C-alpha positions in Angstrom: -233.3 56.9 -11.5 -236.5 55.1 -12.2 -239.0 53.7 -9.6 -237.9 50.1 -10.0 -234.2 50.9 -9.4 -235.1 52.9 -6.3 -237.0 49.9 -4.9 -234.2 47.5 -5.4 -231.8 50.0 -3.7 -234.1 50.2 -0.7 -234.3 46.5 -0.3 -230.5 46.2 -0.4 -230.2 48.8 2.3 -232.5 46.9 4.6 -230.5 43.7 4.2 -227.3 45.6 4.9 -228.7 47.0 8.1 -229.8 43.6 9.3 -226.4 42.1 8.7 -224.7 44.9 10.7 -227.1 44.4 13.6 -226.4 40.7 13.7 -222.7 41.3 13.8 -222.9 43.7 16.7 -225.5 41.9 18.8 -223.1 40.1 21.2 -221.5 43.4 22.1 -224.7 45.0 23.1 -225.1 43.4 26.6 -226.3 39.9 25.7 -225.2 37.1 28.0 -223.4 34.2 26.4 -223.6 30.6 27.8 -220.5 29.4 29.8 -219.4 25.9 28.8 -218.9 23.5 31.7 -215.8 21.3 31.6 -216.5 17.8 30.3 -216.9 14.9 32.8 -214.4 12.1 32.3 -216.8 9.2 32.8 -219.2 10.5 30.2 -222.0 11.6 32.5 -223.4 15.1 32.4 -222.4 17.9 34.7 -225.7 17.7 36.5 -225.3 13.9 37.2 -221.7 14.4 38.5 -222.8 17.1 40.9 -225.7 14.9 42.2 -223.5 11.9 42.8 -220.7 13.7 44.6 -220.1 12.4 48.2 -221.4 14.7 50.9 -218.7 15.3 53.6 -219.9 14.2 57.1 -219.8 16.6 60.0 -217.9 15.9 63.1 -221.0 15.2 65.1 -222.1 12.5 62.7 -218.8 10.7 62.8 -219.4 9.7 66.4 -221.7 6.6 66.4 -223.9 5.6 69.4 -223.9 2.0 68.2 -220.3 1.3 69.0 -219.3 -1.3 71.6 -219.6 -0.4 75.2 -216.3 -0.7 77.1 -216.4 -3.1 80.1 -214.9 -2.4 83.4 -217.4 0.1 84.8 -218.3 0.5 88.4 -221.2 -2.0 88.1 -218.9 -4.7 86.6 -216.3 -4.2 89.3 -219.0 -4.5 92.0 -220.4 -7.7 90.5 -216.9 -9.2 90.3 -216.3 -8.3 93.9 -219.6 -9.9 94.9 -218.8 -13.2 93.0 -215.3 -13.4 94.2 -214.6 -16.3 96.6 -214.4 -15.4 100.3 -211.4 -17.6 100.9 -213.1 -19.6 103.6 -212.7 -23.3 102.7 -215.7 -25.5 103.6 -215.2 -27.8 106.5 -216.8 -31.1 107.4 -215.5 -30.9 111.0 -218.9 -29.8 112.5 -220.8 -32.6 110.7 -218.1 -35.1 111.8 -218.3 -34.0 115.4 -222.1 -34.4 115.4 -221.8 -37.9 113.9 -219.2 -38.8 116.4 -221.4 -37.5 119.3 -224.4 -39.5 118.0 -222.4 -42.6 117.7 -221.0 -42.3 121.2 -224.5 -42.0 122.6 -225.7 -45.2 120.9 -222.7 -47.5 120.5 -222.7 -49.2 123.9 -221.2 -52.5 122.7 -218.3 -51.0 120.6 -216.1 -48.1 119.9 -216.8 -45.1 117.7 -214.5 -44.0 114.9 -215.5 -41.1 112.7 -219.1 -41.7 113.6 -219.1 -45.5 112.9 -219.8 -48.0 115.6 -217.2 -50.8 115.5 -217.9 -54.0 117.4 -214.9 -56.3 117.9 -215.6 -60.0 118.2 -212.3 -61.1 116.8 -211.3 -63.4 119.7 -212.5 -67.0 120.0 -215.9 -67.0 121.6 -215.7 -63.3 122.1 -219.4 -62.5 121.6 -221.6 -65.4 122.8 -224.9 -63.7 122.5 -226.5 -62.0 119.5 -224.6 -58.9 118.3 -226.9 -56.0 117.7 -225.9 -52.8 115.9 -227.3 -49.4 117.0 -230.0 -47.8 114.8 -229.4 -44.9 112.4 -225.6 -45.0 112.3 -223.0 -47.0 110.3 -221.8 -50.2 112.0 -219.0 -52.7 111.5 -218.9 -56.1 113.2 -215.7 -58.2 113.1 -216.3 -61.9 113.9 -212.8 -63.1 112.9 -212.4 -65.5 115.8 -213.7 -69.1 115.9 -217.3 -68.9 117.2 -216.7 -65.2 117.5 -220.4 -64.3 117.0 -222.0 -67.6 117.8 -225.4 -65.9 118.5 -225.5 -64.2 115.1 -225.6 -60.5 114.0 -228.5 -58.2 113.8 -227.7 -55.1 111.7 -231.2 -54.4 110.4 -231.6 -51.0 111.9 -228.2 -49.5 111.1 -227.5 -46.9 108.4 -224.9 -49.2 106.8 -223.4 -52.6 107.7 -220.0 -54.2 107.3 -220.0 -57.7 108.8 -216.9 -60.1 108.7 -217.4 -63.7 109.6 -214.0 -65.1 108.8 -213.4 -67.5 111.7 -214.5 -71.1 111.8 -218.2 -71.2 112.8 -217.8 -67.5 113.4 -221.4 -66.6 112.8 -223.3 -69.7 113.8 -226.5 -67.7 114.3 -228.3 -65.8 111.5 -226.8 -62.7 110.0 -229.2 -60.0 109.0 -228.7 -56.5 107.7 -230.5 -53.5 106.2 -230.0 -49.8 105.7 -228.5 -48.1 102.7 -225.8 -50.8 102.0 -224.6 -54.1 103.5 -221.5 -56.2 103.1 -221.3 -59.7 104.6 -218.0 -61.7 104.3 -218.4 -65.4 105.2 -215.0 -66.7 104.2 -214.4 -69.0 107.2 -215.3 -72.7 107.5 -219.0 -72.9 108.2 -218.7 -69.3 109.2 -222.3 -68.4 108.3 -224.0 -71.7 109.2 -227.1 -69.9 110.4 -227.7 -68.2 107.0 -227.9 -64.6 106.0 -230.5 -62.0 105.0 -229.6 -58.8 103.3 -232.5 -56.3 102.9 -230.4 -53.2 102.3 -230.4 -50.9 99.4 -227.2 -52.4 98.2 -225.9 -55.9 99.1 -222.5 -57.5 98.7 -222.3 -61.0 100.0 -219.3 -63.4 99.9 -219.5 -67.2 100.7 -223.3 -67.0 101.5 -226.6 -66.4 99.7 -229.2 -64.1 101.1 -232.3 -65.9 102.2 -234.9 -63.6 103.7 -238.2 -64.9 105.1 
């Protein structure tokens, strides 16, 4: 065999050995890549693993921001403090004081619930000037003819209620003050002497207030 033929034979042998080595390479301890199952939404396996929900632990499931249940000891104590005592307010002490004050001042009349009532309902019953006591309510009834011929002075009372319904019942002047005053001059010439109301609230019938 000539030199050229031997060279070609050597080259062929080398290629044959390379082919055999390539065929047996996976069997010689090399590690082949494991294919991951495909993800249905089209994302990669790395993205699917990163987006997977993380399970919460039992401790994290309990939230400290939840509503606080009412009805604790403090709330019960407050409710007991605010509860009504059951004692109804009474005006009896105040009424008793008013009645006692009226009794000490109302010499010319009779006290009813703290109001001094002066009765001049009979004809010519009160010939002189009728004066109401100071600081308390007062009513004067001049229903009789010439019942209060000398007039009525109610300027110092807390409130006044004066009735001059008889003929010439209040021939003298009628004057009142205080918080409120009512003057009824419904009789014939019942308030011939005129009237003056200087109270906080005035209600006059049959006469006009004329104050100096």
